[in-house]
C-alpha positions as CSV (number, residue, x, y, z in Angstrom):
1,M,-35.7,20.5,-183.8
2,E,-35.5,19.2,-180.2
3,Y,-36.3,21.2,-177.1
4,R,-34.6,21.3,-173.7
5,Y,-35.6,22.9,-170.4
6,L,-33.8,26.0,-169.4
7,G,-32.4,25.4,-165.9
8,R,-34.7,24.2,-163.2
9,S,-37.6,26.0,-164.8
10,G,-40.6,25.0,-166.9
11,L,-39.4,26.9,-170.0
12,K,-38.5,24.9,-173.0
13,I,-36.2,26.3,-175.6
14,T,-34.9,24.9,-178.9
15,E,-31.5,23.3,-178.5
16,I,-30.3,25.5,-181.4
17,T,-30.7,29.2,-180.7
18,Y,-30.4,31.8,-183.5
19,G,-28.2,34.7,-182.3
20,N,-27.4,38.0,-184.1
21,W,-24.3,39.2,-182.3
22,L,-22.0,39.8,-185.3
23,T,-24.5,40.1,-188.1
24,H,-27.7,42.1,-187.7
25,G,-27.3,45.8,-188.0
26,S,-23.6,45.6,-188.8
27,Q,-22.1,42.7,-190.9
28,V,-25.1,42.0,-193.2
29,E,-27.8,44.1,-194.7
30,N,-31.2,44.1,-193.0
31,D,-33.0,42.2,-195.8
32,V,-30.4,39.4,-195.5
33,A,-30.7,39.4,-191.7
34,T,-34.5,39.1,-192.0
35,A,-34.0,36.2,-194.5
36,C,-31.8,34.4,-191.9
37,V,-34.4,34.8,-189.2
38,R,-37.1,33.4,-191.6
39,A,-34.8,30.5,-192.3
40,A,-34.4,29.9,-188.6
41,L,-38.1,29.8,-188.1
42,D,-38.5,27.5,-191.1
43,A,-35.9,25.2,-189.6
44,G,-37.9,24.9,-186.4
45,I,-35.9,27.4,-184.3
46,T,-38.2,29.4,-181.9
47,T,-35.4,30.7,-179.6
48,F,-33.6,33.9,-180.5
49,D,-30.8,35.7,-178.6
50,T,-29.7,39.3,-179.0
51,A,-28.3,42.1,-176.8
52,D,-28.8,45.9,-176.4
53,T,-25.1,46.5,-177.2
54,Y,-25.1,44.5,-180.5
55,A,-24.6,47.2,-183.2
56,N,-25.6,49.7,-180.5
57,G,-29.2,48.7,-180.5
58,A,-29.6,48.0,-184.2
59,A,-29.5,44.2,-183.8
60,E,-32.5,44.3,-181.5
61,Q,-34.4,46.5,-183.9
62,V,-33.7,44.2,-186.9
63,L,-34.7,41.1,-184.9
64,G,-37.9,42.7,-183.6
65,S,-38.9,43.7,-187.1
66,A,-38.1,40.2,-188.5
67,L,-40.3,38.6,-185.8
68,A,-43.1,41.1,-185.9
69,T,-45.5,38.9,-187.8
70,E,-44.9,35.9,-185.6
71,R,-47.2,34.8,-182.7
72,R,-45.3,36.2,-179.7
73,E,-46.3,33.3,-177.4
74,S,-44.6,30.8,-179.8
75,L,-41.2,32.5,-179.5
76,E,-38.5,32.6,-176.8
77,V,-36.7,35.9,-177.1
78,F,-33.5,36.7,-175.0
79,T,-31.6,39.9,-174.6
80,K,-29.0,41.3,-172.3
81,V,-27.8,44.3,-170.3
82,Y,-24.3,45.5,-169.2
83,W,-22.1,46.7,-172.1
84,P,-22.2,50.4,-173.2
85,V,-25.1,51.6,-175.3
86,G,-26.2,55.0,-176.6
87,P,-23.8,57.9,-176.1
88,K,-21.8,55.7,-173.7
89,G,-22.1,58.1,-170.7
90,P,-21.1,57.0,-167.1
91,N,-24.4,55.3,-166.5
92,D,-24.8,53.8,-170.0
93,T,-23.1,50.6,-168.8
94,G,-23.0,48.2,-165.9
95,L,-25.7,46.6,-163.8
96,S,-26.8,49.5,-161.7
97,R,-30.5,49.8,-161.0
98,K,-30.6,52.8,-163.3
99,H,-29.0,51.0,-166.2
100,I,-31.0,47.8,-165.8
101,M,-34.4,49.7,-165.6
102,E,-33.5,52.0,-168.6
103,G,-32.0,49.0,-170.4
104,I,-35.0,46.8,-170.3
105,N,-37.3,49.6,-171.4
106,N,-35.1,50.5,-174.3
107,S,-34.7,46.9,-175.3
108,L,-38.5,46.3,-175.3
109,R,-38.9,49.5,-177.4
110,R,-36.4,48.4,-180.0
111,L,-37.8,44.8,-180.1
112,N,-41.3,46.2,-180.2
113,M,-42.3,43.6,-177.6
114,D,-44.1,43.8,-174.2
115,Y,-41.7,41.4,-172.6
116,V,-38.6,39.2,-173.2
117,D,-38.5,35.6,-172.1
118,L,-35.0,35.9,-170.7
119,Y,-33.1,39.0,-169.5
120,Q,-29.4,38.4,-168.9
121,A,-26.6,40.2,-167.1
122,H,-24.1,40.3,-170.0
123,R,-21.2,40.3,-167.5
124,Y,-20.6,40.6,-163.8
125,D,-20.4,44.2,-162.6
126,Y,-17.7,44.7,-159.9
127,E,-18.7,48.4,-159.4
128,T,-22.3,47.7,-158.4
129,P,-23.3,45.9,-155.2
130,L,-24.7,42.5,-156.2
131,E,-27.7,43.2,-153.9
132,E,-28.7,46.2,-156.0
133,T,-28.4,44.3,-159.3
134,I,-30.5,41.4,-158.1
135,A,-33.1,43.7,-156.6
136,A,-33.4,45.5,-159.9
137,F,-33.8,42.2,-161.8
138,A,-36.5,41.1,-159.3
139,D,-38.4,44.3,-160.1
140,V,-38.1,43.7,-163.8
141,V,-39.7,40.2,-163.3
142,R,-42.4,41.6,-161.1
143,A,-43.2,44.2,-163.7
144,G,-43.7,41.4,-166.3
145,K,-41.0,42.9,-168.5
146,A,-38.9,39.7,-168.3
147,L,-40.1,36.2,-167.5
148,Y,-36.8,34.7,-166.4
149,I,-33.3,36.1,-165.5
150,G,-29.9,34.7,-166.5
151,V,-26.3,35.8,-166.5
152,S,-23.3,35.6,-168.9
153,E,-19.7,34.7,-168.2
154,W,-20.1,34.6,-164.4
155,N,-17.7,32.4,-162.5
156,A,-18.8,29.7,-160.1
157,Q,-18.7,31.9,-156.9
158,Q,-20.6,34.7,-158.6
159,L,-23.3,32.2,-159.7
160,R,-23.6,31.0,-156.1
161,D,-23.8,34.5,-154.6
162,G,-26.2,35.6,-157.3
163,Q,-28.5,32.6,-156.9
164,T,-28.6,33.0,-153.1
165,L,-29.8,36.6,-153.4
166,A,-32.2,35.9,-156.3
167,R,-34.0,33.2,-154.2
168,E,-34.2,35.6,-151.3
169,A,-35.8,38.1,-153.7
170,G,-38.4,35.6,-154.9
171,F,-37.0,34.4,-158.2
172,S,-34.2,32.2,-159.5
173,L,-31.4,32.6,-162.0
174,V,-32.0,30.0,-164.7
175,S,-29.0,30.2,-167.0
176,N,-25.5,31.3,-167.7
177,Q,-24.2,32.2,-171.2
178,P,-20.6,31.3,-171.6
179,Q,-18.2,30.7,-174.4
180,Y,-17.9,27.0,-174.9
181,S,-16.6,24.7,-177.6
182,A,-14.5,21.6,-178.0
183,L,-11.5,24.0,-177.9
184,W,-12.6,26.4,-175.2
185,R,-13.7,24.4,-172.1
186,V,-13.1,26.8,-169.2
187,I,-16.6,26.2,-167.8
188,E,-16.1,22.5,-167.2
189,P,-14.0,22.4,-164.0
190,E,-16.1,24.8,-161.9
191,V,-19.0,26.6,-163.6
192,V,-20.8,23.5,-164.8
193,P,-20.7,21.8,-161.4
194,A,-21.9,24.9,-159.7
195,S,-24.7,25.3,-162.3
196,L,-25.9,21.8,-161.8
197,E,-26.0,22.4,-158.1
198,L,-27.9,25.7,-158.5
199,G,-30.4,24.5,-161.1
200,M,-28.9,26.6,-164.0
201,S,-28.3,25.7,-167.6
202,Q,-25.7,26.9,-170.1
203,I,-26.7,28.9,-173.2
204,V,-23.4,28.6,-175.0
205,W,-22.0,31.0,-177.5
206,S,-19.3,30.4,-180.1
207,P,-19.7,26.6,-180.2
208,M,-17.6,26.6,-183.4
209,A,-14.8,28.7,-181.8
210,Q,-15.5,31.7,-184.0
211,G,-15.7,29.4,-187.0
212,V,-12.3,27.7,-186.6
213,L,-14.0,24.3,-185.8
214,S,-15.7,24.5,-189.2
215,G,-12.4,23.5,-190.7
216,K,-12.3,26.3,-193.3
217,Y,-9.1,27.8,-191.8
218,L,-6.2,25.6,-193.0
219,P,-2.7,25.5,-191.4
220,G,-0.2,27.3,-193.6
221,A,-2.8,28.7,-195.9
222,P,-4.1,32.3,-196.5
223,L,-7.2,33.3,-194.6
224,P,-10.3,32.7,-196.7
225,A,-11.5,35.8,-198.5
226,G,-14.6,37.2,-196.9
227,S,-14.3,35.1,-193.8
228,R,-14.7,36.4,-190.2
229,A,-10.9,36.5,-189.8
230,T,-10.6,39.1,-192.5
231,D,-13.6,41.3,-191.5
232,A,-13.0,43.9,-188.8
233,L,-16.8,44.2,-188.4
234,G,-17.3,40.5,-188.2
235,G,-15.2,39.6,-185.2
236,A,-11.6,39.4,-186.6
237,N,-10.2,40.3,-183.2
238,M,-12.2,37.6,-181.5
239,I,-11.0,34.8,-183.8
240,S,-7.4,35.8,-183.7
241,G,-6.5,33.7,-180.7
242,F,-7.7,30.5,-182.4
243,L,-5.7,31.1,-185.6
244,D,-2.6,29.3,-184.2
245,E,-0.9,26.8,-186.5
246,Q,-1.1,24.0,-184.0
247,I,-4.7,24.6,-183.3
248,L,-5.5,24.6,-187.0
249,T,-3.5,21.4,-187.5
250,N,-5.4,19.7,-184.7
251,V,-8.8,20.8,-185.9
252,Q,-8.1,19.1,-189.2
253,K,-7.9,15.8,-187.3
254,L,-11.6,16.1,-186.6
255,R,-12.5,15.7,-190.3
256,P,-12.6,11.9,-190.3
257,I,-14.6,11.9,-187.1
258,A,-17.2,14.2,-188.7
259,D,-17.2,12.0,-191.8
260,E,-17.8,8.9,-189.7
261,L,-20.9,10.6,-188.2
262,G,-22.1,11.9,-191.6
263,L,-21.7,15.5,-190.5
264,K,-19.9,18.6,-191.7
265,M,-17.2,19.8,-189.3
266,S,-19.4,22.8,-188.3
267,Q,-22.2,20.4,-187.4
268,L,-19.9,18.2,-185.4
269,A,-18.8,21.3,-183.4
270,V,-22.4,22.2,-182.5
271,A,-23.4,18.6,-181.8
272,W,-20.3,18.3,-179.5
273,V,-21.4,21.0,-177.1
274,L,-25.0,19.6,-177.0
275,Q,-23.6,16.3,-175.6
276,N,-23.0,18.2,-172.3
277,P,-26.3,17.6,-170.4
278,N,-25.9,21.0,-168.7
279,V,-26.1,22.8,-172.0
280,A,-29.6,23.8,-172.8
281,T,-28.9,25.3,-176.2
282,A,-26.1,26.3,-178.6
283,I,-26.2,29.8,-180.2
284,V,-25.5,29.9,-183.9
285,G,-25.4,32.9,-186.2
286,A,-25.6,33.2,-189.9
287,S,-24.7,35.7,-192.6
288,R,-26.6,33.6,-195.2
289,P,-29.9,31.8,-194.9
290,E,-28.4,28.4,-196.0
291,Q,-26.1,28.4,-193.1
292,V,-29.0,28.2,-190.7
293,A,-30.3,24.9,-192.2
294,E,-26.7,23.5,-192.0
295,N,-26.4,24.3,-188.3
296,V,-29.8,22.9,-187.4
297,A,-28.7,19.5,-188.6
298,A,-26.7,19.2,-185.4
299,S,-29.9,19.0,-183.4
300,G,-30.6,15.5,-182.1
301,V,-27.2,14.1,-183.0
302,K,-25.8,11.6,-180.5
303,I,-22.1,11.2,-180.6
304,P,-20.8,7.8,-179.3
305,A,-18.4,7.8,-176.4
306,E,-15.6,6.5,-178.5
307,L,-15.9,9.4,-180.9
308,M,-16.1,11.9,-178.1
309,A,-12.8,10.5,-176.9
310,A,-11.4,10.8,-180.4
311,V,-12.3,14.5,-180.4
312,D,-10.5,14.9,-177.1
313,A,-7.4,13.1,-178.4
314,A,-7.4,15.1,-181.6
315,L,-7.5,18.5,-179.9
316,A,-5.6,17.6,-176.7
317,S,-2.8,20.0,-177.0
318,S,-5.1,22.9,-178.0
319,I,-7.8,22.6,-175.3
320,V,-8.2,25.5,-172.9
321,N,-9.8,24.6,-169.6
322,D,-8.5,27.1,-167.1
323,P,-11.5,28.3,-165.0
324,A,-9.7,31.5,-164.3
325,K,-10.4,32.5,-167.9
326,T,-14.1,32.8,-167.0
327,Q,-14.1,36.4,-166.1
328,S,-15.7,39.8,-166.5
329,P,-14.0,43.2,-166.9
330,P,-12.7,44.5,-163.5
331,S,-14.4,47.8,-164.2
332,R,-17.1,49.1,-166.5
333,V,-16.0,49.9,-170.0
334,A,-17.6,53.1,-171.3
């Protein structure tokens, strides 16, 4: 397992991060979730990503329990704040000082940890002054409850505005967590150049485009039984946009490229995002322990320029790169 620096900081993280968005506390039983975390540790992963809203707090609890016997200093644990949690009252969402302060305390309680390595704004909050949000994050850092601060799905101007205020407050934003894959490239035109300018890395989610880039969804064929596309609890609504016949046809053109590299298509998908030097890590999940070892094989893979070009050619008509699609909800969702 290889490590990369997170932004312009001294923190090193594994270039494969284990994430528990759609699994822990919802899609799989707790003992299986724990087995997946153990498999990640055995594979050399030390970086783990979760959020308070995942399974309404249960995902943080499961992750904390699974990591309880590990040396805390040897782990990098990330969580997030923004989306509704708890009874979903008017202040149970967003990036107000109230929600951030209560959010970090509740996350630490569920994780059973004294601090998280990275605390992330899960989206941009248009209802809270950015100055209030950044000041609250500065206080979280000063209190030692988070070592670093990042964001998720902020556009280029939001990153610039946030970084300016953060530096005035005595810290820096080190990362952005966007959706990014060979099919979904909306960060490339604006967010990545801004991040390079600002000293921020990408922590990318859905490098396999919700599993479509694994190649298991075939054009003209029924959806595989037990797959994410058939599971309302496993993100069926998220994957639906990728289940287009032309997209599925183009994805199958990647199979000979993966074969040439000696990789499975899922491994090619993860390795592809890691070729972007602004990407610090790719988040992968698992509903079975053996999936973790499979994903880890993407670490350290170098894809030659001609095969990167072949990926572009195969997917050309299906690639989405409109920077306007990097966006946060215009108002809080409660």
